[in-house]
C-alpha positions as CSV (number, residue, x, y, z in Angstrom):
1,M,20.9,-19.3,-1.1
2,R,21.3,-15.5,-1.3
3,F,18.2,-13.4,-1.6
4,L,17.8,-9.7,-2.6
5,I,14.3,-8.4,-1.6
6,T,12.7,-5.0,-2.0
7,A,9.8,-3.8,0.1
8,G,7.6,-0.9,1.0
9,P,6.7,2.3,-0.8
10,T,8.9,5.0,-2.1
11,R,8.4,8.7,-1.4
12,E,8.9,11.3,-4.2
13,P,9.4,14.8,-2.7
14,L,7.4,17.8,-3.9
15,D,8.7,20.2,-1.3
16,P,10.3,19.9,2.1
17,V,7.0,18.7,3.7
18,R,5.1,17.0,1.0
19,Y,5.7,13.9,-1.2
20,L,3.9,11.5,-3.6
21,S,3.6,7.9,-2.4
22,N,1.2,5.0,-2.2
23,R,-0.6,2.7,0.3
24,S,2.0,0.0,0.5
25,S,2.8,-0.9,4.1
26,G,5.8,-3.2,3.2
27,K,4.2,-6.1,5.1
28,M,4.4,-8.6,2.2
29,G,8.0,-7.9,1.4
30,Y,9.0,-8.0,5.1
31,A,7.2,-11.3,5.6
32,I,9.1,-12.7,2.6
33,A,12.4,-11.5,4.0
34,T,11.5,-13.0,7.4
35,A,10.5,-16.4,5.9
36,A,13.7,-16.5,3.8
37,A,15.9,-15.8,6.9
38,E,14.0,-18.4,8.9
39,A,14.7,-20.9,6.2
40,G,18.4,-20.3,6.7
41,H,19.0,-18.2,3.6
42,Q,21.2,-15.1,3.4
43,V,18.9,-12.1,3.0
44,V,19.4,-8.5,2.0
45,L,16.4,-6.2,2.1
46,I,16.1,-2.8,0.5
47,S,13.2,-1.0,2.3
48,G,11.3,2.1,1.6
49,P,9.8,4.0,4.6
50,V,7.7,1.6,6.7
51,N,6.5,1.2,10.3
52,L,7.6,-2.4,10.8
53,P,10.3,-4.0,13.0
54,A,13.4,-5.2,11.3
55,P,13.3,-8.9,10.5
56,A,15.8,-10.9,12.5
57,G,18.9,-12.0,10.6
58,V,18.3,-9.7,7.6
59,T,20.6,-7.0,6.4
60,I,18.5,-3.9,5.7
61,H,19.3,-0.9,3.4
62,S,16.8,1.9,4.0
63,I,15.8,4.3,1.1
64,Q,13.2,7.0,0.5
65,T,12.9,7.5,-3.3
66,A,12.7,5.4,-6.4
67,Q,16.0,6.7,-7.6
68,Q,17.7,5.7,-4.3
69,M,16.2,2.2,-4.6
70,W,17.4,1.9,-8.2
71,E,20.9,2.9,-7.2
72,T,21.0,0.7,-4.1
73,T,19.7,-2.3,-6.1
74,R,22.4,-1.8,-8.7
75,E,25.1,-1.6,-6.1
76,L,24.0,-4.7,-4.1
77,L,23.6,-6.8,-7.2
78,R,27.2,-6.1,-7.9
79,D,28.4,-6.7,-4.4
80,E,26.1,-9.5,-3.1
81,A,25.6,-11.6,-6.3
82,P,22.2,-12.9,-5.1
83,D,20.7,-16.1,-6.5
84,I,17.1,-14.9,-6.2
85,A,15.7,-11.4,-6.5
86,I,12.2,-10.7,-5.3
87,L,11.0,-7.1,-6.1
88,A,8.0,-6.7,-3.8
89,A,8.3,-2.9,-3.3
90,A,5.6,-0.6,-4.6
91,V,7.8,1.8,-6.4
92,A,6.4,5.1,-7.5
93,D,6.1,5.3,-11.3
94,Y,6.3,9.1,-11.4
95,R,7.9,11.8,-9.4
96,P,7.5,15.6,-9.4
97,K,9.7,17.0,-12.2
98,F,10.6,20.0,-10.0
99,Q,11.2,19.8,-6.2
100,H,10.6,23.1,-4.5
101,D,13.2,24.2,-2.0
102,Q,10.5,25.8,0.3
103,K,7.0,24.7,1.3
104,I,4.5,25.6,-1.4
105,K,2.1,28.2,0.0
106,K,-1.6,28.1,-0.5
107,H,-1.9,31.1,-2.7
108,Q,-4.0,29.7,-5.6
109,D,-7.3,27.7,-5.9
110,S,-5.5,24.9,-7.8
111,L,-2.0,23.6,-8.4
112,T,-0.7,21.9,-11.5
113,L,2.1,19.3,-11.0
114,E,4.4,18.2,-13.8
115,L,5.6,14.6,-13.3
116,E,8.3,12.5,-14.9
117,R,9.0,8.8,-14.9
118,T,11.1,7.2,-12.2
119,P,13.7,4.7,-13.1
120,D,12.4,1.2,-13.8
121,I,14.0,-1.1,-11.3
122,L,12.4,-4.4,-12.3
123,G,12.9,-3.6,-16.0
124,S,16.6,-2.9,-15.3
125,M,17.4,-6.2,-13.6
126,R,18.4,-8.1,-16.8
127,Q,19.8,-5.0,-18.6
128,P,21.7,-2.9,-17.6
129,F,22.1,-4.7,-14.2
130,N,23.0,-8.0,-15.8
131,F,21.2,-10.1,-13.2
132,S,21.1,-13.7,-14.3
133,G,19.4,-15.3,-11.2
134,L,15.8,-16.1,-10.5
135,L,13.8,-12.9,-11.0
136,V,10.5,-12.4,-9.3
137,G,8.3,-9.4,-9.6
138,F,5.0,-8.3,-8.2
139,A,2.0,-6.9,-10.1
140,A,-0.5,-4.9,-8.0
141,E,-3.6,-4.5,-10.2
142,T,-7.1,-3.2,-10.0
143,E,-8.4,-4.8,-13.3
144,N,-7.4,-7.4,-15.9
145,L,-5.2,-9.0,-13.2
146,I,-3.7,-12.0,-15.1
147,A,-3.5,-10.3,-18.5
148,N,-1.6,-7.3,-17.0
149,A,0.7,-9.6,-14.9
150,M,1.6,-11.8,-17.9
151,D,2.4,-8.7,-20.0
152,K,4.6,-7.4,-17.2
153,L,6.3,-10.8,-16.9
154,Q,7.3,-10.8,-20.6
155,R,8.3,-7.1,-20.8
156,K,10.5,-7.3,-17.7
157,H,12.0,-10.8,-18.5
158,C,10.9,-12.3,-15.2
159,D,10.8,-15.9,-14.2
160,L,7.7,-15.3,-12.2
161,I,5.2,-12.5,-11.5
162,I,3.1,-12.6,-8.3
163,A,-0.1,-10.8,-9.1
164,N,-2.6,-9.5,-6.5
165,D,-5.8,-7.5,-6.8
166,V,-5.5,-4.4,-4.7
167,S,-8.9,-3.0,-5.5
168,G,-10.5,-4.5,-2.3
169,S,-10.0,-3.7,1.3
170,D,-9.3,-7.2,2.8
171,T,-6.2,-8.2,0.8
172,G,-3.3,-6.4,-0.7
173,F,-2.1,-3.1,0.5
174,D,-1.8,-2.4,4.3
175,T,-3.5,-5.7,5.3
176,D,-2.3,-8.8,7.2
177,Q,-3.7,-11.2,4.5
178,N,-3.1,-11.6,0.8
179,E,-4.4,-13.7,-2.1
180,V,-2.1,-13.9,-5.1
181,I,-1.9,-15.5,-8.5
182,L,1.5,-16.9,-9.7
183,C,2.1,-16.2,-13.4
184,F,4.7,-18.2,-15.2
185,P,6.4,-17.7,-18.6
186,D,4.7,-20.7,-20.1
187,G,1.3,-19.1,-19.6
188,R,0.3,-21.0,-16.4
189,A,-1.5,-19.1,-13.7
190,E,-1.8,-20.7,-10.2
191,T,-3.9,-19.1,-7.5
192,L,-2.7,-19.2,-3.9
193,P,-5.8,-18.8,-1.7
194,R,-6.2,-16.1,0.9
195,Q,-4.0,-16.6,3.9
196,S,-1.8,-14.5,6.3
197,K,1.1,-12.8,4.6
198,H,3.5,-14.8,6.8
199,D,2.0,-18.1,5.7
200,L,2.0,-17.0,2.1
201,A,5.7,-15.9,2.4
202,R,6.8,-19.3,3.7
203,N,4.9,-20.9,0.9
204,L,6.6,-18.6,-1.7
205,I,10.1,-19.2,-0.3
206,Q,9.7,-23.0,-0.6
207,R,8.4,-22.6,-4.1
208,L,11.0,-20.1,-5.2
209,T,14.0,-22.1,-3.9
210,A,12.7,-25.2,-5.6
211,L,12.2,-23.2,-8.8
212,A,15.7,-21.8,-8.6
213,F,17.2,-25.2,-8.3
214,A,15.1,-26.5,-11.2
215,I,16.1,-23.6,-13.5
216,D,19.7,-23.9,-12.3
217,K,20.7,-20.5,-13.4
218,P,24.2,-19.3,-12.4
219,S,24.7,-16.4,-10.0
220,S,25.5,-13.1,-11.6
């Protein structure tokens, strides 16, 4: 099967030396890409800036900003026609409305930033991207984990949301382990216990390929 996977953070420039970003290391997305390739699938990975080795057998497209990830995703959906899309990247929701050409100098005691929304990649997958394959999103939450994930699943028209609590320090962002809850459109929520991200990724690939065959959606 053909997989399209996104991973890592995005960086939204404020000036030539500063940016807005988040704590994502990309480890979960890279583990999923590795597991899919090891299982013999064709894998394309869209990666934000990370400090991780490239997974063997995976085609990587490197980006920096949410806008670049949105545009690259749109192009690859058209060119690659994946069967399964797993959007594991932690995309910035906002970016500075104005990017300064020169480094902002420390002249004032405070600085006010005006932010604007970045393009919604997961929310664009069905429309306007017209992706008809198995769509999997991630929900990194600090409260009301299942409720927020189920809401995201419905709003983004996903087949599955993988929810994880990132409020702690031992799972989630920038760790080697993760514990997630699989949220399905019929309201089911299944917990996958804490394990290494590599073991979790192998589990997810097995489940997702089986789910894709069960749903039997045509490729876009």
